[in-house]
BALOBA-1460 file (C-alpha; in Angstrom, 3 decimals):
// residues 311
<rec num="1" residu="m" x="0.024" y="-0.029" z="0.045"/>
<rec num="2" residu="s" x="1.423" y="3.367" z="-0.984"/>
<rec num="3" residu="r" x="1.334" y="6.409" z="1.189"/>
<rec num="4" residu="t" x="1.324" y="10.068" z="0.182"/>
<rec num="5" residu="d" x="4.303" y="12.001" z="1.452"/>
<rec num="6" residu="t" x="2.770" y="14.957" z="3.428"/>
<rec num="7" residu="r" x="6.061" y="16.540" z="4.392"/>
<rec num="8" residu="p" x="6.213" y="20.210" z="3.341"/>
<rec num="9" residu="d" x="8.244" y="21.185" z="0.349"/>
<rec num="10" residu="p" x="11.251" y="22.965" z="1.779"/>
<rec num="11" residu="v" x="11.380" y="25.381" z="-1.175"/>
<rec num="12" residu="e" x="7.699" y="26.329" z="-0.597"/>
<rec num="13" residu="a" x="8.281" y="26.495" z="3.115"/>
<rec num="14" residu="e" x="11.240" y="28.938" z="2.626"/>
<rec num="15" residu="l" x="9.064" y="31.004" z="0.289"/>
<rec num="16" residu="a" x="6.311" y="31.206" z="2.852"/>
<rec num="17" residu="r" x="8.831" y="32.246" z="5.516"/>
<rec num="18" residu="a" x="10.326" y="34.900" z="3.303"/>
<rec num="19" residu="l" x="7.020" y="36.368" z="2.299"/>
<rec num="20" residu="r" x="6.047" y="36.506" z="5.942"/>
<rec num="21" residu="a" x="9.269" y="38.030" z="7.366"/>
<rec num="22" residu="g" x="10.954" y="39.705" z="4.401"/>
<rec num="23" residu="p" x="13.017" y="41.575" z="3.508"/>
<rec num="24" residu="f" x="11.799" y="42.272" z="-0.041"/>
<rec num="25" residu="h" x="14.909" y="41.014" z="-1.925"/>
<rec num="26" residu="l" x="15.017" y="37.672" z="-0.129"/>
<rec num="27" residu="a" x="11.272" y="37.097" z="-0.682"/>
<rec num="28" residu="l" x="11.720" y="37.862" z="-4.392"/>
<rec num="29" residu="r" x="14.662" y="35.462" z="-4.631"/>
<rec num="30" residu="a" x="12.695" y="32.775" z="-2.894"/>
<rec num="31" residu="a" x="9.758" y="33.204" z="-5.203"/>
<rec num="32" residu="l" x="12.029" y="32.969" z="-8.231"/>
<rec num="33" residu="a" x="13.473" y="29.710" z="-6.864"/>
<rec num="34" residu="a" x="10.130" y="28.200" z="-6.134"/>
<rec num="35" residu="r" x="8.727" y="28.962" z="-9.510"/>
<rec num="36" residu="g" x="11.990" y="27.878" z="-11.283"/>
<rec num="37" residu="l" x="11.976" y="30.901" z="-13.509"/>
<rec num="38" residu="a" x="15.116" y="32.491" z="-14.937"/>
<rec num="39" residu="l" x="15.243" y="36.325" z="-15.000"/>
<rec num="40" residu="h" x="15.004" y="36.528" z="-18.767"/>
<rec num="41" residu="r" x="11.788" y="34.434" z="-18.607"/>
<rec num="42" residu="v" x="10.440" y="36.760" z="-15.940"/>
<rec num="43" residu="q" x="11.331" y="39.743" z="-18.048"/>
<rec num="44" residu="h" x="9.465" y="38.163" z="-21.088"/>
<rec num="45" residu="r" x="6.311" y="37.560" z="-19.081"/>
<rec num="46" residu="l" x="6.270" y="41.005" z="-17.655"/>
<rec num="47" residu="a" x="6.613" y="42.406" z="-21.217"/>
<rec num="48" residu="q" x="3.542" y="40.385" z="-22.198"/>
<rec num="49" residu="r" x="1.696" y="42.375" z="-19.531"/>
<rec num="50" residu="g" x="3.033" y="45.658" z="-20.910"/>
<rec num="51" residu="v" x="5.545" y="46.099" z="-18.155"/>
<rec num="52" residu="h" x="9.084" y="46.668" z="-19.312"/>
<rec num="53" residu="v" x="11.969" y="46.141" z="-16.831"/>
<rec num="54" residu="g" x="15.539" y="45.112" z="-17.547"/>
<rec num="55" residu="v" x="17.163" y="41.860" z="-16.424"/>
<rec num="56" residu="t" x="19.816" y="43.928" z="-14.694"/>
<rec num="57" residu="s" x="17.194" y="45.688" z="-12.626"/>
<rec num="58" residu="l" x="15.583" y="42.402" z="-11.644"/>
<rec num="59" residu="s" x="18.922" y="41.052" z="-10.673"/>
<rec num="60" residu="y" x="19.645" y="44.112" z="-8.496"/>
<rec num="61" residu="w" x="16.251" y="43.802" z="-6.841"/>
<rec num="62" residu="q" x="16.876" y="40.152" z="-5.886"/>
<rec num="63" residu="q" x="20.379" y="40.839" z="-4.569"/>
<rec num="64" residu="g" x="19.234" y="43.723" z="-2.475"/>
<rec num="65" residu="a" x="21.627" y="46.055" z="-4.292"/>
<rec num="66" residu="r" x="18.705" y="48.260" z="-5.341"/>
<rec num="67" residu="r" x="15.095" y="48.652" z="-4.038"/>
<rec num="68" residu="p" x="12.074" y="49.390" z="-6.243"/>
<rec num="69" residu="r" x="10.889" y="52.896" z="-5.343"/>
<rec num="70" residu="r" x="9.599" y="54.740" z="-8.440"/>
<rec num="71" residu="a" x="5.995" y="54.401" z="-9.575"/>
<rec num="72" residu="e" x="6.917" y="52.373" z="-12.680"/>
<rec num="73" residu="s" x="9.040" y="50.031" z="-10.535"/>
<rec num="74" residu="l" x="6.287" y="49.440" z="-8.094"/>
<rec num="75" residu="r" x="3.903" y="48.664" z="-11.050"/>
<rec num="76" residu="a" x="6.450" y="46.079" z="-12.167"/>
<rec num="77" residu="v" x="6.469" y="44.491" z="-8.699"/>
<rec num="78" residu="r" x="2.703" y="44.176" z="-8.719"/>
<rec num="79" residu="a" x="3.037" y="42.456" z="-12.063"/>
<rec num="80" residu="l" x="5.737" y="40.240" z="-10.624"/>
<rec num="81" residu="e" x="3.234" y="38.991" z="-8.031"/>
<rec num="82" residu="e" x="1.039" y="37.775" z="-10.937"/>
<rec num="83" residu="v" x="3.975" y="36.264" z="-12.879"/>
<rec num="84" residu="l" x="5.196" y="34.404" z="-9.779"/>
<rec num="85" residu="e" x="1.702" y="33.307" z="-8.772"/>
<rec num="86" residu="l" x="1.797" y="35.130" z="-5.354"/>
<rec num="87" residu="p" x="-1.115" y="36.655" z="-3.486"/>
<rec num="88" residu="p" x="-1.760" y="40.330" z="-4.092"/>
<rec num="89" residu="r" x="0.609" y="42.604" z="-2.131"/>
<rec num="90" residu="a" x="2.837" y="39.682" z="-1.144"/>
<rec num="91" residu="l" x="5.884" y="41.584" z="-2.459"/>
<rec num="92" residu="t" x="4.643" y="45.165" z="-2.518"/>
<rec num="93" residu="g" x="3.662" y="44.899" z="1.090"/>
<rec num="94" residu="l" x="7.367" y="44.174" z="2.006"/>
<rec num="95" residu="l" x="8.269" y="47.558" z="0.400"/>
<rec num="96" residu="e" x="6.055" y="49.541" z="2.763"/>
<rec num="97" residu="p" x="7.066" y="50.486" z="6.313"/>
<rec num="98" residu="p" x="4.615" y="49.394" z="9.000"/>
<rec num="99" residu="s" x="2.111" y="52.063" z="10.097"/>
<rec num="100" residu="g" x="3.719" y="54.679" z="12.344"/>
<rec num="101" residu="e" x="7.218" y="53.429" z="11.800"/>
<rec num="102" residu="r" x="9.974" y="56.026" z="11.665"/>
<rec num="103" residu="a" x="12.075" y="56.807" z="8.587"/>
<rec num="104" residu="a" x="13.725" y="53.750" z="7.071"/>
<rec num="105" residu="s" x="17.172" y="55.347" z="7.276"/>
<rec num="106" residu="r" x="19.037" y="58.521" z="7.869"/>
<rec num="107" residu="p" x="22.335" y="59.683" z="6.365"/>
<rec num="108" residu="y" x="25.441" y="59.889" z="8.555"/>
<rec num="109" residu="r" x="25.359" y="63.681" z="8.447"/>
<rec num="110" residu="a" x="21.959" y="63.603" z="10.349"/>
<rec num="111" residu="v" x="23.391" y="61.544" z="13.287"/>
<rec num="112" residu="v" x="26.926" y="62.809" z="13.626"/>
<rec num="113" residu="e" x="27.803" y="66.409" z="14.512"/>
<rec num="114" residu="e" x="31.181" y="66.267" z="12.756"/>
<rec num="115" residu="s" x="29.480" y="65.119" z="9.570"/>
<rec num="116" residu="g" x="31.768" y="66.998" z="7.265"/>
<rec num="117" residu="s" x="34.914" y="65.374" z="8.589"/>
<rec num="118" residu="l" x="33.176" y="62.032" z="8.664"/>
<rec num="119" residu="g" x="31.975" y="62.249" z="5.068"/>
<rec num="120" residu="r" x="35.544" y="62.840" z="3.883"/>
<rec num="121" residu="l" x="36.788" y="59.863" z="5.928"/>
<rec num="122" residu="l" x="34.119" y="57.556" z="4.570"/>
<rec num="123" residu="t" x="34.843" y="58.655" z="1.061"/>
<rec num="124" residu="d" x="38.518" y="57.942" z="1.573"/>
<rec num="125" residu="l" x="37.595" y="54.421" z="2.757"/>
<rec num="126" residu="e" x="35.378" y="53.906" z="-0.375"/>
<rec num="127" residu="s" x="32.301" y="53.424" z="1.742"/>
<rec num="128" residu="p" x="28.916" y="53.001" z="-0.101"/>
<rec num="129" residu="a" x="25.937" y="54.869" z="1.205"/>
<rec num="130" residu="d" x="24.483" y="51.560" z="2.425"/>
<rec num="131" residu="g" x="27.152" y="49.195" z="3.804"/>
<rec num="132" residu="g" x="24.877" y="46.188" z="3.232"/>
<rec num="133" residu="l" x="24.355" y="45.399" z="6.979"/>
<rec num="134" residu="h" x="21.521" y="45.934" z="9.401"/>
<rec num="135" residu="t" x="22.105" y="45.554" z="13.114"/>
<rec num="136" residu="v" x="20.147" y="42.686" z="14.763"/>
<rec num="137" residu="c" x="21.492" y="43.526" z="18.258"/>
<rec num="138" residu="q" x="24.321" y="45.436" z="19.911"/>
<rec num="139" residu="l" x="25.736" y="45.431" z="23.391"/>
<rec num="140" residu="e" x="28.029" y="48.349" z="24.138"/>
<rec num="141" residu="r" x="30.186" y="48.888" z="27.235"/>
<rec num="142" residu="v" x="31.621" y="52.352" z="27.927"/>
<rec num="143" residu="r" x="34.253" y="53.104" z="30.582"/>
<rec num="144" residu="v" x="34.615" y="56.542" z="32.234"/>
<rec num="145" residu="g" x="37.872" y="57.075" z="34.187"/>
<rec num="146" residu="p" x="38.830" y="58.818" z="37.386"/>
<rec num="147" residu="a" x="39.489" y="62.078" z="35.561"/>
<rec num="148" residu="r" x="35.953" y="61.939" z="34.191"/>
<rec num="149" residu="e" x="37.401" y="61.041" z="30.766"/>
<rec num="150" residu="l" x="36.054" y="58.476" z="28.297"/>
<rec num="151" residu="q" x="38.603" y="55.733" z="28.677"/>
<rec num="152" residu="g" x="37.216" y="53.443" z="26.068"/>
<rec num="153" residu="r" x="34.320" y="51.396" z="24.807"/>
<rec num="154" residu="a" x="33.783" y="47.826" z="23.647"/>
<rec num="155" residu="s" x="31.005" y="46.533" z="21.314"/>
<rec num="156" residu="q" x="29.551" y="43.120" z="20.721"/>
<rec num="157" residu="h" x="27.626" y="43.366" z="17.461"/>
<rec num="158" residu="v" x="25.273" y="40.970" z="15.625"/>
<rec num="159" residu="v" x="24.479" y="42.058" z="11.994"/>
<rec num="160" residu="r" x="22.533" y="40.649" z="9.063"/>
<rec num="161" residu="a" x="23.603" y="41.125" z="5.461"/>
<rec num="162" residu="h" x="20.903" y="42.318" z="3.062"/>
<rec num="163" residu="r" x="23.016" y="41.859" z="-0.054"/>
<rec num="164" residu="d" x="25.733" y="39.431" z="-1.101"/>
<rec num="165" residu="g" x="29.462" y="39.957" z="-0.780"/>
<rec num="166" residu="v" x="29.567" y="42.098" z="2.414"/>
<rec num="167" residu="d" x="32.921" y="41.467" z="4.233"/>
<rec num="168" residu="r" x="33.553" y="44.479" z="6.394"/>
<rec num="169" residu="y" x="32.055" y="46.982" z="8.809"/>
<rec num="170" residu="l" x="33.071" y="50.616" z="9.305"/>
<rec num="171" residu="a" x="33.076" y="51.527" z="12.982"/>
<rec num="172" residu="i" x="32.967" y="55.217" z="13.883"/>
<rec num="173" residu="h" x="34.389" y="56.732" z="17.038"/>
<rec num="174" residu="v" x="33.520" y="60.343" z="17.993"/>
<rec num="175" residu="g" x="35.570" y="61.465" z="20.995"/>
<rec num="176" residu="d" x="34.897" y="64.189" z="23.489"/>
<rec num="177" residu="p" x="36.233" y="67.733" z="23.107"/>
<rec num="178" residu="g" x="40.018" y="67.675" z="23.257"/>
<rec num="179" residu="c" x="40.231" y="64.093" z="21.927"/>
<rec num="180" residu="a" x="43.328" y="63.270" z="19.877"/>
<rec num="181" residu="p" x="42.023" y="60.695" z="17.389"/>
<rec num="182" residu="e" x="45.583" y="59.819" z="16.207"/>
<rec num="183" residu="r" x="46.216" y="58.407" z="19.765"/>
<rec num="184" residu="v" x="42.991" y="56.366" z="19.889"/>
<rec num="185" residu="r" x="43.698" y="52.630" z="19.560"/>
<rec num="186" residu="v" x="41.325" y="50.268" z="17.708"/>
<rec num="187" residu="r" x="40.896" y="46.634" z="18.934"/>
<rec num="188" residu="a" x="39.505" y="43.704" z="17.069"/>
<rec num="189" residu="n" x="38.173" y="41.424" z="19.738"/>
<rec num="190" residu="e" x="36.262" y="38.682" z="17.959"/>
<rec num="191" residu="n" x="35.681" y="37.401" z="14.407"/>
<rec num="192" residu="c" x="37.254" y="40.398" z="12.715"/>
<rec num="193" residu="r" x="40.592" y="42.142" z="12.171"/>
<rec num="194" residu="v" x="41.470" y="45.797" z="11.895"/>
<rec num="195" residu="g" x="41.818" y="47.124" z="8.376"/>
<rec num="196" residu="r" x="42.392" y="50.724" z="7.398"/>
<rec num="197" residu="v" x="42.007" y="53.435" z="10.022"/>
<rec num="198" residu="r" x="41.388" y="57.075" z="9.211"/>
<rec num="199" residu="w" x="40.975" y="60.119" z="11.361"/>
<rec num="200" residu="s" x="40.401" y="63.817" z="10.916"/>
<rec num="201" residu="g" x="43.042" y="66.293" z="12.086"/>
<rec num="202" residu="d" x="40.467" y="69.048" z="12.745"/>
<rec num="203" residu="s" x="37.870" y="66.935" z="14.661"/>
<rec num="204" residu="a" x="37.544" y="64.146" z="17.170"/>
<rec num="205" residu="v" x="36.359" y="61.597" z="14.582"/>
<rec num="206" residu="l" x="38.023" y="58.349" z="13.710"/>
<rec num="207" residu="v" x="36.744" y="55.569" z="11.349"/>
<rec num="208" residu="a" x="38.043" y="51.954" z="11.532"/>
<rec num="209" residu="e" x="37.553" y="49.279" z="8.912"/>
<rec num="210" residu="l" x="36.807" y="45.893" z="10.507"/>
<rec num="211" residu="l" x="37.357" y="43.042" z="8.127"/>
<rec num="212" residu="f" x="35.297" y="39.931" z="8.617"/>
<rec num="213" residu="d" x="36.587" y="36.389" z="8.565"/>
<rec num="214" residu="a" x="33.993" y="35.487" z="5.979"/>
<rec num="215" residu="r" x="32.173" y="37.017" z="2.976"/>
<rec num="216" residu="l" x="28.489" y="37.130" z="3.777"/>
<rec num="217" residu="r" x="25.520" y="36.303" z="1.568"/>
<rec num="218" residu="a" x="22.197" y="38.088" z="1.800"/>
<rec num="219" residu="g" x="20.362" y="36.895" z="4.867"/>
<rec num="220" residu="d" x="23.490" y="35.741" z="6.675"/>
<rec num="221" residu="t" x="24.071" y="36.880" z="10.286"/>
<rec num="222" residu="y" x="27.489" y="37.630" z="11.756"/>
<rec num="223" residu="v" x="28.796" y="38.202" z="15.251"/>
<rec num="224" residu="f" x="31.863" y="40.201" z="15.926"/>
<rec num="225" residu="g" x="33.445" y="42.315" z="18.688"/>
<rec num="226" residu="y" x="35.579" y="45.392" z="18.583"/>
<rec num="227" residu="g" x="36.606" y="48.356" z="20.774"/>
<rec num="228" residu="f" x="38.273" y="51.714" z="21.054"/>
<rec num="229" residu="e" x="40.832" y="52.761" z="23.739"/>
<rec num="230" residu="d" x="40.650" y="56.529" z="24.056"/>
<rec num="231" residu="g" x="41.393" y="58.499" z="27.242"/>
<rec num="232" residu="t" x="42.594" y="61.552" z="25.337"/>
<rec num="233" residu="g" x="39.661" y="63.872" z="25.716"/>
<rec num="234" residu="g" x="38.324" y="66.161" z="28.445"/>
<rec num="235" residu="p" x="35.527" y="65.417" z="30.916"/>
<rec num="236" residu="s" x="32.811" y="63.366" z="29.360"/>
<rec num="237" residu="k" x="29.210" y="64.409" z="29.862"/>
<rec num="238" residu="e" x="27.280" y="61.760" z="27.685"/>
<rec num="239" residu="y" x="27.646" y="58.850" z="25.362"/>
<rec num="240" residu="t" x="25.417" y="58.759" z="22.259"/>
<rec num="241" residu="r" x="25.020" y="56.102" z="19.684"/>
<rec num="242" residu="g" x="23.757" y="57.143" z="16.170"/>
<rec num="243" residu="f" x="21.664" y="54.811" z="14.133"/>
<rec num="244" residu="t" x="21.363" y="55.347" z="10.381"/>
<rec num="245" residu="f" x="19.133" y="52.229" z="9.995"/>
<rec num="246" residu="p" x="16.640" y="50.560" z="12.407"/>
<rec num="247" residu="c" x="18.266" y="48.385" z="15.046"/>
<rec num="248" residu="g" x="16.587" y="45.298" z="16.562"/>
<rec num="249" residu="q" x="17.980" y="45.586" z="20.114"/>
<rec num="250" residu="y" x="20.497" y="47.946" z="21.729"/>
<rec num="251" residu="v" x="21.977" y="47.775" z="25.201"/>
<rec num="252" residu="l" x="24.314" y="50.431" z="26.490"/>
<rec num="253" residu="q" x="26.146" y="50.171" z="29.721"/>
<rec num="254" residu="v" x="28.351" y="52.936" z="31.205"/>
<rec num="255" residu="r" x="30.726" y="52.114" z="34.043"/>
<rec num="256" residu="f" x="32.194" y="54.970" z="36.137"/>
<rec num="257" residu="d" x="35.377" y="54.896" z="38.170"/>
<rec num="258" residu="p" x="34.500" y="54.824" z="41.913"/>
<rec num="259" residu="a" x="36.607" y="57.977" z="42.436"/>
<rec num="260" residu="a" x="34.326" y="59.957" z="40.059"/>
<rec num="261" residu="l" x="30.656" y="59.214" z="40.222"/>
<rec num="262" residu="p" x="27.966" y="61.358" z="38.590"/>
<rec num="263" residu="v" x="25.133" y="62.814" z="40.647"/>
<rec num="264" residu="h" x="22.432" y="62.291" z="38.068"/>
<rec num="265" residu="c" x="22.014" y="60.087" z="34.942"/>
<rec num="266" residu="r" x="19.339" y="60.144" z="32.257"/>
<rec num="267" residu="r" x="18.376" y="58.506" z="29.008"/>
<rec num="268" residu="f" x="17.663" y="60.657" z="25.992"/>
<rec num="269" residu="t" x="16.989" y="60.601" z="22.239"/>
<rec num="270" residu="r" x="17.531" y="62.981" z="19.347"/>
<rec num="271" residu="s" x="16.050" y="62.732" z="15.917"/>
<rec num="272" residu="t" x="19.200" y="64.382" z="14.441"/>
<rec num="273" residu="a" x="22.572" y="65.523" z="15.840"/>
<rec num="274" residu="t" x="21.409" y="69.181" z="16.016"/>
<rec num="275" residu="a" x="17.839" y="68.466" z="17.303"/>
<rec num="276" residu="p" x="16.887" y="69.067" z="20.943"/>
<rec num="277" residu="r" x="16.876" y="66.166" z="23.319"/>
<rec num="278" residu="a" x="13.657" y="64.221" z="23.749"/>
<rec num="279" residu="g" x="12.514" y="61.048" z="25.431"/>
<rec num="280" residu="r" x="14.202" y="61.885" z="28.719"/>
<rec num="281" residu="r" x="14.037" y="59.368" z="31.529"/>
<rec num="282" residu="d" x="16.034" y="59.269" z="34.803"/>
<rec num="283" residu="l" x="18.246" y="56.265" z="35.168"/>
<rec num="284" residu="t" x="19.422" y="54.746" z="38.523"/>
<rec num="285" residu="l" x="23.123" y="54.297" z="39.054"/>
<rec num="286" residu="n" x="24.141" y="51.003" z="40.619"/>
<rec num="287" residu="g" x="26.268" y="52.339" z="43.319"/>
<rec num="288" residu="r" x="27.926" y="49.005" z="44.174"/>
<rec num="289" residu="h" x="29.188" y="48.424" z="40.701"/>
<rec num="290" residu="c" x="29.155" y="52.092" z="39.530"/>
<rec num="291" residu="i" x="27.086" y="51.207" z="36.388"/>
<rec num="292" residu="v" x="24.161" y="52.712" z="34.628"/>
<rec num="293" residu="h" x="22.505" y="51.179" z="31.596"/>
<rec num="294" residu="l" x="19.575" y="51.236" z="29.156"/>
<rec num="295" residu="a" x="18.138" y="48.487" z="27.011"/>
<rec num="296" residu="e" x="15.944" y="49.338" z="23.996"/>
<rec num="297" residu="q" x="14.025" y="47.184" z="21.503"/>
<rec num="298" residu="d" x="13.249" y="48.238" z="17.898"/>
<rec num="299" residu="v" x="15.414" y="51.310" z="17.794"/>
<rec num="300" residu="g" x="14.595" y="53.651" z="14.909"/>
<rec num="301" residu="p" x="17.093" y="55.898" z="12.985"/>
<rec num="302" residu="g" x="18.348" y="58.726" z="15.064"/>
<rec num="303" residu="l" x="20.400" y="59.052" z="18.287"/>
<rec num="304" residu="l" x="20.072" y="57.283" z="21.589"/>
<rec num="305" residu="g" x="22.257" y="57.799" z="24.663"/>
<rec num="306" residu="i" x="22.906" y="58.414" z="28.283"/>
<rec num="307" residu="g" x="23.894" y="61.732" z="29.691"/>
<rec num="308" residu="w" x="25.135" y="62.553" z="33.245"/>
<rec num="309" residu="d" x="25.831" y="65.443" z="35.612"/>
<rec num="310" residu="w" x="29.005" y="65.647" z="37.733"/>
<rec num="311" residu="t" x="27.736" y="68.271" z="40.160"/>
């Protein structure tokens, strides 16, 4: 007696997962694989529907190198849903931010005060506007010394690639007033090594290239750790992390030297580097361990940090 195999098709299961969770380019790639259609065949079927899009554009879309934005591109995506036998809005829905969600991204100049210097450093390192990585979670530990100086910081970082071929991350350090970036040391702690390092002579900005041990494919996650040893600036009053893209989870811990404890700590946000502080909330300093921290989920583009008063 024969039996029918009721196990789910792994290709269809992957398609269902990709359509449910996104992002767009992985869902498109899964749909193409499930239907067994080459890009030139897809292009031909779109043309039959009066929609003309190049094979190169389709390739960029499935790689995550480009994202359909213009009206004619969105019309092509709606036609793709028909060609690939997908439910209406299965792909177009992945191109829309959820209701009430903040801007999908912000440029570096919006989240770093020394944006002119930073822009020149990123250009020197041939950094694309989108490095191909989104942060899944990040744990950052900051140390403030007995002279109230920023001694250093260490970061444990989990990222996900949204296009193929990503093999590095550019870490940005912005010191306090008086910082000498040429004296700041970069450490590669886990699953990466230090590549090129650039700093600006007229600002407190340093950019370090961290090279991964593997070249990532779209959808891959990667864990790595790195740090900066500073101690060159004047008294520190806050630590701020700028996000150009949404972040899944962010934890910031600031440890103070027992000889120099602040009298008041607070959490704050800024939409841009020049915007006023918002989202203020008092934080409790753990006196025994001299630590204050914040933990945030679904962080949007902008700035998030902890500030403190010495007197």
